[in-house]
Each structure stands twice: as C-alpha cells, then as structure tokens.
C-alpha positions in Angstrom: 87.7 23.6 -43.2 88.8 25.4 -46.3 86.3 27.6 -48.0 86.3 27.4 -51.8 84.8 30.9 -52.1 87.8 32.4 -50.4 90.3 31.0 -53.0 92.0 33.7 -55.0 91.9 33.6 -58.8 95.3 34.2 -60.3 95.5 36.0 -63.6 96.6 33.9 -66.6 100.0 34.9 -67.8 101.1 33.9 -71.3 104.9 33.9 -70.6 105.4 33.5 -66.9 108.8 34.3 -65.3 110.7 31.8 -63.2 109.6 33.6 -60.1 105.9 33.4 -61.1 106.4 29.7 -61.9 107.8 29.1 -58.4 105.0 31.1 -56.8 102.4 29.2 -58.8 104.0 25.8 -57.7 103.7 26.9 -54.1 100.2 28.1 -54.7 99.3 24.8 -56.5 100.6 22.8 -53.5 98.5 25.0 -51.2 95.4 24.6 -53.3 95.9 20.8 -53.5 96.1 20.7 -49.7 92.9 22.8 -49.4 91.1 20.6 -51.9 92.3 17.4 -50.1 91.1 18.8 -46.8 87.8 19.8 -48.4 87.2 16.3 -49.7 88.2 14.7 -46.4 85.7 16.8 -44.6 83.0 15.9 -47.0 83.7 12.2 -46.9 81.9 12.1 -43.5 78.8 13.6 -45.0 78.9 11.4 -48.1 79.1 8.3 -45.9 76.0 9.4 -44.1 74.3 10.0 -47.5 75.4 6.5 -48.7 73.8 4.9 -45.6 70.7 6.9 -46.2 70.4 5.9 -49.9 71.1 2.2 -49.0 68.3 2.4 -46.4 65.9 3.9 -49.0 66.8 1.1 -51.4 66.2 -1.6 -48.8 62.8 0.0 -48.0 61.8 0.0 -51.6 62.8 -3.6 -52.1 60.8 -4.6 -49.0 57.8 -2.8 -50.3 58.1 -4.5 -53.6 58.3 -7.9 -52.0 55.3 -7.1 -49.8 53.2 -6.1 -52.8 54.3 -9.3 -54.6 53.3 -11.4 -51.7 49.9 -9.6 -51.5 49.3 -10.2 -55.2 50.1 -13.9 -54.8 47.7 -14.2 -51.8 45.0 -12.3 -53.7 45.4 -14.7 -56.7 45.3 -17.7 -54.5 42.2 -16.6 -52.6 40.4 -15.3 -55.7 37.4 -17.3 -57.0 37.9 -19.3 -60.2 37.3 -17.5 -63.4 33.8 -17.5 -65.0 33.0 -20.6 -66.9 33.8 -23.9 -65.3 32.8 -23.8 -61.6 35.4 -26.4 -60.7 38.2 -24.0 -61.7 39.7 -26.4 -64.2 41.6 -24.9 -67.1 40.5 -25.5 -70.7 43.4 -27.8 -71.3 42.4 -30.0 -68.3 38.8 -30.1 -69.5 40.0 -31.2 -73.0 42.3 -33.8 -71.6 39.5 -35.3 -69.5 37.2 -35.4 -72.5 39.8 -37.1 -74.5 40.3 -39.7 -71.8 36.6 -40.4 -71.7 36.5 -40.7 -75.5 39.3 -43.3 -75.5 37.7 -45.3 -72.7 34.4 -45.3 -74.6 36.1 -46.8 -77.7 37.6 -49.5 -75.5 41.2 -48.1 -75.5 43.7 -48.1 -72.8 43.7 -45.5 -70.0 46.2 -42.7 -70.1 49.0 -44.2 -68.0 52.7 -43.8 -68.4 54.2 -46.8 -70.2 57.6 -48.1 -69.4 60.0 -47.8 -72.2 63.3 -48.4 -70.5 64.6 -52.0 -70.3 66.7 -53.4 -67.5 70.2 -54.3 -68.4 70.8 -58.0 -68.5 
C-alpha cells in the first residue's frame, strides 16, 4: 500500500526545462499509480463502512416502525376521552340529535335516496 506521507513534494518551477517536464510526467504517472492503488485499497474498507451504515439505517427504520405500532396500540387501547362515556365524537352526537329531531317532526329517516335511473 502506498503511503501518502512518504510522497516527495517537488518544488514549483516557473519556467521548467524539457528535462524537468519529462521527469515531472514520469513522476505524475507514478503518483497516479500510487493514488489509484491507495483508492483500490480503501474501497474494501468503504464497502464495509457502507454495509455498516445501511445496517444502522435499517435498525433506525425498524425502531421507528415499532414506536409507530406501539402508539397505534396505545391509542386503540386508551379509554375514551372525558365527556361522552360511549366514546362518540361530537359530530356523531350532533348527527344523532338531528335524526331524533327530524323523526319527532314526522320527517323521513336519514337514509340514502336513489338518484340514478336505469337506462330504458
């Protein structure tokens, strides 16, 4: 494995000669090879890290689902809110009162009426 700390730093030359350009091309090729080897070596570790992060994500999702299920069960098992002991909502109570009022006045019951006609 190539060690980055061992890399030599070349001085910056404003007007390099042809020989210096050739040497720097060779040095560039060598450095590219070292960097490529370094990345290839680290890919193994990054794959392990990716698997680790995916497992953490799956654990967090599972925990969130479990908490959501627990909340649903807690709400389902909870006693009705204070007020009406039957647990009916205010809208249901109002609807029932309106039905009773219409019945008392001699009106029809609340039933769905057919509005569609059969084709002839």
